[in-house]
C-alpha positions as CSV (number, residue, x, y, z in Angstrom):
1,M,-33.0,-23.0,-10.8
2,H,-33.9,-19.6,-9.3
3,R,-31.2,-17.6,-7.6
4,A,-32.1,-14.8,-5.2
5,F,-30.8,-11.4,-6.0
6,E,-28.4,-9.9,-3.5
7,T,-27.9,-6.2,-2.5
8,K,-25.4,-5.0,0.1
9,F,-24.4,-1.6,1.4
10,L,-20.8,-0.8,2.2
11,R,-20.3,-1.3,6.0
12,P,-18.6,1.5,8.0
13,D,-16.2,-0.9,9.7
14,P,-13.9,-3.4,8.0
15,D,-14.7,-7.1,7.9
16,A,-11.1,-8.2,8.0
17,V,-7.5,-7.3,7.3
18,A,-6.2,-8.5,4.0
19,P,-2.9,-10.4,3.7
20,D,-1.4,-7.1,2.4
21,G,-2.6,-5.3,5.5
22,S,-5.3,-3.2,4.0
23,A,-8.8,-2.9,5.6
24,V,-11.3,-5.1,3.7
25,R,-15.1,-4.7,3.5
26,V,-16.5,-7.7,1.7
27,L,-19.3,-6.9,-0.7
28,L,-20.8,-9.7,-2.8
29,R,-19.7,-12.8,-4.7
30,V,-21.1,-15.1,-7.4
31,R,-19.9,-18.4,-8.7
32,G,-17.2,-16.7,-11.0
33,G,-15.9,-13.9,-8.8
34,G,-16.3,-11.6,-5.8
35,V,-16.1,-7.9,-5.1
36,A,-14.6,-6.1,-2.0
37,H,-13.6,-2.6,-0.9
38,F,-10.0,-2.1,0.1
39,E,-8.5,0.9,2.0
40,L,-5.2,2.1,3.4
41,A,-5.0,5.1,5.7
42,S,-2.9,8.2,4.9
43,G,0.8,7.5,5.2
44,Q,0.4,3.7,5.1
45,T,2.3,1.2,2.9
46,S,0.9,-2.3,2.3
47,V,2.8,-5.6,2.6
48,A,4.0,-7.0,-0.7
49,V,2.2,-10.2,-1.7
50,R,1.5,-12.6,-4.6
51,H,-1.7,-14.5,-5.1
52,R,-1.6,-18.2,-5.9
53,T,-4.8,-18.8,-7.8
54,V,-6.7,-15.5,-8.2
55,E,-6.4,-12.4,-10.4
56,E,-7.9,-9.0,-9.6
57,I,-9.1,-5.8,-11.2
58,W,-9.0,-2.7,-8.9
59,Y,-10.9,0.6,-9.5
60,F,-9.8,3.4,-7.3
61,L,-12.5,5.5,-5.6
62,H,-10.5,8.2,-3.8
63,G,-7.1,9.1,-2.5
64,R,-3.7,9.1,-4.2
65,G,-1.0,6.5,-4.1
66,E,1.3,4.2,-6.0
67,V,1.1,0.5,-7.0
68,W,4.1,-1.7,-7.7
69,R,3.5,-4.8,-9.9
70,Q,6.1,-7.4,-10.9
71,R,5.7,-10.6,-12.9
72,G,8.6,-12.2,-14.6
73,E,10.8,-9.6,-16.3
74,A,7.9,-7.0,-16.3
75,E,7.9,-4.5,-13.4
76,E,6.4,-1.1,-12.9
77,V,5.2,1.5,-10.4
78,V,2.1,3.4,-11.4
79,A,0.5,6.4,-9.8
80,V,-3.2,5.8,-8.9
81,S,-6.1,8.1,-7.9
82,A,-9.8,8.2,-8.3
83,G,-10.9,6.9,-11.6
84,V,-7.8,4.7,-12.3
85,C,-8.4,1.0,-13.0
86,I,-5.6,-1.6,-12.9
87,T,-5.2,-5.4,-13.3
88,I,-3.3,-7.7,-11.0
89,P,-2.8,-10.8,-13.2
90,L,-2.3,-14.3,-11.8
91,G,1.2,-14.7,-10.3
92,T,1.9,-10.9,-10.1
93,A,3.7,-9.6,-7.0
94,F,2.2,-6.3,-5.9
95,Q,2.4,-3.6,-3.2
96,F,0.7,-0.2,-2.8
97,R,1.1,2.9,-0.7
98,V,-0.7,6.1,0.0
99,T,1.0,9.3,-1.1
100,G,-1.8,11.8,-0.4
101,E,-3.4,13.2,2.7
102,E,-6.6,11.0,2.5
103,P,-7.0,7.3,2.6
104,L,-6.6,5.4,-0.7
105,A,-9.7,3.2,-1.4
106,A,-10.5,0.9,-4.2
107,I,-13.1,-1.6,-5.3
108,G,-11.5,-4.9,-6.3
109,A,-13.0,-7.8,-8.3
110,T,-11.4,-11.1,-7.5
111,I,-11.6,-13.9,-10.1
112,P,-12.4,-16.6,-9.1
113,P,-13.8,-15.7,-5.6
114,W,-11.2,-15.4,-2.8
115,P,-10.6,-19.0,-1.6
116,G,-9.3,-18.1,1.9
117,R,-6.2,-18.9,3.8
118,G,-3.2,-20.0,1.8
119,E,-4.0,-17.8,-1.2
120,A,-1.5,-15.0,-0.6
121,T,2.3,-15.3,-0.2
122,V,4.3,-12.5,1.3
123,V,7.1,-11.4,-1.0
124,S,9.8,-8.7,-1.1
125,G,8.6,-5.4,-2.4
126,P,10.2,-2.0,-3.1
127,W,8.9,-0.3,0.1
128,E,9.0,-1.0,3.8
129,P,5.5,-1.9,4.9
130,T,3.9,0.1,7.7
131,V,0.9,-2.2,8.4
132,R,0.7,-5.7,9.7
133,P,-0.5,-8.4,7.3
134,G,-3.8,-10.2,7.8
135,P,-4.0,-14.0,7.5
136,T,-2.3,-15.3,4.4
């Protein structure tokens, strides 16, 4: 079976608002996973969420911030900036915020592909969110 190749440029405007409140630009997906661009503006803090069935890998492109992750007894806050790559394993609660003057942007790989509504659950995080959540 022949599958066509796909190529897509990053759109200037977001496609959606993620359940954590970040601006999302959907890129591409294949059977096993998908990739999107996420961004929070300067001074913003996301909503804390936990995914039900997906795990993610994020690679930060620009900006400075912090990411909180918690799963079971393990919990940490890590500083992020361009060049940092993190995982968000299945069942991990997470939240992120911008600590610098420019937006914080990352490319995220979601495995398996984002299934849609019902995937994210809002949870309690360490910081007060400054954005409104998108559909959970």
